[in-house]
VOZA-377640 format. One line per 10 residues: number of its first residue (from 1); their letters; for each residue x, y, z of C-alpha. Coordinates in Angstrom, 2 decimals. Last residue first. Layout:
NUM) A) X,Y,Z ~ ...
***
This chain:
270) EEDLVIANVE) 10.58,-1.57,38.44 ~ 9.65,-3.77,34.75 ~ 7.77,-2.56,32.06 ~ 10.66,0.07,31.29 ~ 9.96,3.30,29.01 ~ 13.47,4.79,28.69 ~ 12.96,8.35,27.56 ~ 13.47,11.31,24.70 ~ 12.41,14.55,25.28 ~ 11.26,16.99,21.64
260) ISQRQPADPP) 10.60,20.08,22.49 ~ 9.38,22.78,19.39 ~ 9.62,26.03,17.89 ~ 8.40,26.71,14.32 ~ 9.16,30.04,12.64 ~ 5.93,31.73,13.10 ~ 4.15,32.14,9.97 ~ 5.25,35.26,7.70 ~ 5.60,33.10,4.50 ~ 1.82,31.82,4.66
250) CGTDHFASHL) 2.51,27.76,4.37 ~ 1.66,26.41,0.81 ~ 5.00,24.55,0.14 ~ 5.63,22.85,2.85 ~ 8.89,21.56,3.60 ~ 9.03,18.61,5.66 ~ 10.48,17.35,8.96 ~ 11.62,13.63,9.02 ~ 10.47,10.85,11.16 ~ 10.69,6.96,10.93
240) SLRACGDARS) 8.87,5.02,13.54 ~ 9.92,2.35,15.25 ~ 8.52,-1.29,16.69 ~ 5.35,-1.10,15.65 ~ 4.18,-4.37,17.39 ~ 4.26,-7.49,15.20 ~ 5.52,-10.27,17.78 ~ 8.82,-8.29,17.81 ~ 8.75,-6.81,21.61 ~ 11.98,-4.56,22.41
230) DFIKILTTES) 10.27,-1.69,21.16 ~ 12.82,1.53,20.30 ~ 12.08,4.67,18.76 ~ 8.49,5.28,18.81 ~ 7.34,8.79,18.28 ~ 4.34,9.82,20.99 ~ 3.50,13.25,19.35 ~ 1.83,16.49,21.77 ~ -0.89,18.40,21.03 ~ -1.76,21.28,23.58
220) PTIKYRGAII) 1.71,23.62,22.04 ~ -0.18,23.79,18.71 ~ -0.13,21.75,15.78 ~ -1.10,23.88,12.62 ~ -0.42,21.17,10.21 ~ -0.45,17.15,10.85 ~ 1.65,14.80,8.80 ~ 1.23,10.49,7.73 ~ 3.70,8.96,5.68 ~ 2.31,5.61,4.21
210) HHESRAFMVR) 5.93,5.05,2.99 ~ 7.56,3.42,-0.35 ~ 10.15,6.14,-0.28 ~ 12.76,3.78,0.23 ~ 16.30,4.36,1.93 ~ 15.82,5.55,5.54 ~ 18.07,6.56,8.03 ~ 18.63,4.87,11.35 ~ 20.73,6.89,14.24 ~ 24.08,6.18,15.06
200) HPLIDDDVCI) 24.45,4.16,11.16 ~ 22.40,1.24,10.35 ~ 20.29,1.67,6.61 ~ 16.48,1.27,6.48 ~ 14.01,0.67,4.18 ~ 14.83,-3.34,2.53 ~ 15.47,-4.88,6.22 ~ 13.15,-2.82,7.99 ~ 10.51,-2.98,6.03 ~ 8.17,-0.08,6.86
190) SRWDALALPE) 4.64,0.41,5.59 ~ 2.79,-1.42,8.12 ~ 5.41,1.49,10.94 ~ 3.52,4.29,9.29 ~ 6.00,6.85,9.01 ~ 6.03,10.72,10.31 ~ 6.01,14.20,9.05 ~ 6.32,17.13,11.12 ~ 5.97,20.24,10.45 ~ 8.98,22.71,8.36
180) HYVASGIPRW) 6.84,26.07,9.29 ~ 3.09,26.52,10.13 ~ 3.81,24.96,13.95 ~ 0.90,26.57,16.20 ~ 2.68,28.76,18.99 ~ 5.41,29.64,22.00 ~ 6.46,25.38,22.48 ~ 5.59,22.73,19.76 ~ 5.40,19.01,21.14 ~ 7.78,16.15,20.76
170) VNILRIRGEL) 7.45,13.19,23.36 ~ 10.00,10.49,22.14 ~ 9.97,6.67,22.87 ~ 12.14,4.61,24.04 ~ 10.63,0.90,24.86 ~ 11.67,-1.94,27.28 ~ 9.54,-5.17,27.58 ~ 10.93,-7.35,30.85 ~ 14.44,-8.93,30.69 ~ 16.61,-5.99,30.77
160) CQARDGCTER) 15.07,-4.02,33.57 ~ 14.49,-7.29,36.10 ~ 18.14,-8.02,34.98 ~ 20.35,-4.83,36.21 ~ 22.88,-5.06,33.77 ~ 23.19,-1.28,34.35 ~ 20.24,1.43,33.89 ~ 21.89,4.29,31.58 ~ 24.51,2.48,29.93 ~ 22.28,-0.64,28.97
150) VQAVSSEFTR) 19.43,1.25,28.15 ~ 21.95,2.66,26.25 ~ 23.24,-0.56,24.14 ~ 19.10,-1.48,23.92 ~ 19.07,1.58,22.13 ~ 22.36,1.12,19.93 ~ 21.42,-2.89,19.09 ~ 17.56,-1.24,17.68 ~ 19.56,1.79,15.74 ~ 18.84,4.90,16.72
140) DAHVSHFRIA) 16.73,8.25,15.81 ~ 14.80,6.84,13.45 ~ 15.50,8.36,10.03 ~ 13.93,10.63,7.11 ~ 15.89,13.58,7.32 ~ 15.71,17.10,8.92 ~ 16.72,16.33,12.22 ~ 15.08,17.37,14.95 ~ 16.71,18.84,18.13 ~ 17.37,16.93,21.12
130) HGIIIVRKGG) 15.83,16.42,24.87 ~ 17.52,14.25,27.03 ~ 17.67,10.48,28.61 ~ 14.54,10.10,30.73 ~ 13.96,7.64,32.81 ~ 10.51,5.75,32.61 ~ 9.62,3.28,35.30 ~ 6.53,1.03,35.68 ~ 4.90,1.14,31.80 ~ 1.34,1.44,31.59
120) THTKLLEKVE) 2.00,3.46,27.80 ~ -0.16,6.38,28.86 ~ -0.52,6.96,32.02 ~ 3.38,6.11,32.40 ~ 4.72,8.26,29.67 ~ 2.56,11.23,30.85 ~ 3.81,10.54,34.27 ~ 7.61,10.65,32.87 ~ 6.81,13.28,30.80 ~ 5.66,16.11,33.35
110) PYYRTRIVED) 8.49,14.95,35.68 ~ 10.87,16.19,32.45 ~ 8.92,19.01,32.21 ~ 9.97,20.76,35.89 ~ 13.77,20.13,36.66 ~ 14.85,19.54,33.36 ~ 13.72,21.55,31.23 ~ 13.22,24.46,33.38 ~ 16.82,24.33,34.30 ~ 17.73,23.42,30.35
100) FFEKVEPHYR) 15.94,26.91,29.72 ~ 17.83,28.92,32.47 ~ 21.55,27.86,31.17 ~ 20.81,28.16,27.47 ~ 19.61,31.82,28.22 ~ 22.54,31.88,30.43 ~ 24.91,31.24,27.89 ~ 22.93,33.71,24.98 ~ 22.78,36.27,27.17 ~ 19.47,37.67,29.18
90) TRIVEEDFFE) 17.11,40.79,28.44 ~ 15.40,40.31,25.62 ~ 15.25,36.91,25.87 ~ 14.24,36.09,29.21 ~ 11.73,38.65,29.09 ~ 10.29,36.69,25.69 ~ 9.81,33.32,27.97 ~ 9.74,30.59,25.28 ~ 9.75,27.51,27.49 ~ 8.39,28.90,30.78
80) KVTRPYKFFE) 4.85,27.60,29.96 ~ 5.28,24.64,32.50 ~ 1.80,23.02,32.99 ~ 1.47,21.29,28.97 ~ -1.87,21.12,27.71 ~ -2.21,17.16,26.45 ~ -4.43,16.20,23.37 ~ -3.36,13.48,21.58 ~ -0.94,11.95,18.35 ~ 0.42,8.31,17.88
70) FGCTDLSFED) 3.32,6.86,16.71 ~ 4.62,3.69,15.95 ~ 2.17,3.04,13.37 ~ 0.40,0.08,15.41 ~ 1.74,0.06,19.27 ~ 1.68,4.12,19.19 ~ -1.25,4.17,17.37 ~ -2.80,5.95,14.36 ~ -6.47,5.91,13.68 ~ -7.54,8.39,16.33
60) ERDRVNSIVV) -5.81,11.29,14.58 ~ -8.21,11.43,11.73 ~ -9.16,15.02,12.74 ~ -6.11,16.71,10.91 ~ -4.64,13.02,8.83 ~ -2.91,15.32,6.46 ~ -1.40,13.17,4.22 ~ 2.00,13.89,2.95 ~ 2.41,13.03,-0.40 ~ 6.08,11.87,-1.91
50) SRPDPKPNTR) 9.03,13.58,-3.56 ~ 12.59,12.06,-3.16 ~ 15.95,14.00,-2.18 ~ 18.75,11.16,-1.68 ~ 21.36,12.28,0.55 ~ 24.67,10.56,1.25 ~ 25.29,8.83,3.83 ~ 29.37,8.95,3.90 ~ 31.06,10.79,6.41 ~ 34.03,12.48,7.25
40) PMQPPPCIHY) 35.94,11.50,4.37 ~ 38.71,9.67,4.24 ~ 42.28,10.37,2.02 ~ 44.20,11.02,5.85 ~ 42.04,9.40,8.66 ~ 39.30,12.15,9.63 ~ 39.71,14.71,12.30 ~ 36.74,14.42,14.81 ~ 32.74,13.45,14.93 ~ 33.76,10.79,11.85
30) TYLSEGTSDP) 30.33,9.63,10.90 ~ 29.84,5.84,9.29 ~ 27.76,4.13,6.98 ~ 28.95,0.45,6.08 ~ 30.91,0.13,2.74 ~ 29.26,-1.80,-0.08 ~ 31.49,0.69,-2.67 ~ 27.95,2.91,-3.46 ~ 27.37,3.97,0.17 ~ 23.74,3.54,0.63
20) LTYNLTAQVG) 21.66,6.63,-0.35 ~ 19.74,8.66,1.97 ~ 16.54,9.83,2.39 ~ 15.54,13.92,2.73 ~ 11.61,14.57,2.20 ~ 10.08,16.91,-1.09 ~ 6.51,17.92,-0.90 ~ 3.24,17.23,-2.28 ~ 0.47,17.62,0.41 ~ -2.83,16.20,1.19
10) DPSLRENSTM) -5.42,18.48,1.65 ~ -7.52,15.74,0.50 ~ -6.60,13.48,2.54 ~ -3.92,11.12,0.79 ~ -4.45,7.04,2.25 ~ -3.55,4.88,-0.75 ~ -2.00,7.65,-2.04 ~ 0.57,6.75,0.90 ~ 1.11,3.73,-1.16 ~ 0.04,-0.01,-0.20
***
């Protein structure tokens, strides 16, 4: 099934950056320090593809975390200091970053923990950090690096590693609704892991034949859960490929996107 079969009347044509495999067959790599002589710093190459992104506004209940790898729901935030114009006007950049980091870690992280426990039934939630999004179609980690992250965070405690392990990102706008660079998500049911994914530190996608969902004018009270990894391998969704995309129909004077994504480990065992 292609994305066109699920296209809503107000779907849009957009370009997403997929990734080409290395022409020599070498595994994908990136050097974060100086590479060896004659070696490029990185070998993933962008492969822009034109795709149809279906607007799923008012169809949110058709998508669930365990079926599609992502889920939408309303969850009005209680932390409102993310976009404090007074702080931005009156403090230097290092102080602004320190202020927001403090707000996020001490006030927003606890909110996200409770959200994930309530929504997923997980017994323990560990926040890994928060991040800025990529602009290529990707999953944030490979399956192997997801397990390695859990081991690094929790140690080798058997009760953590024997139960179900999920890595979930909690994404939401801050400040204003999202017009520029909205989020697109690929339905797990249209993903073939063996054919579509190139392993790297993150997993890049190489095929555009996905059912791709997007929502427009997402407000700060609307939250998106994105599954990055699930240790269950019984047919439930194990991840969602995702990317920001450029909507050519976006009003040029619309506010620029401001968003936050928190990365969390969800464990079914204490």
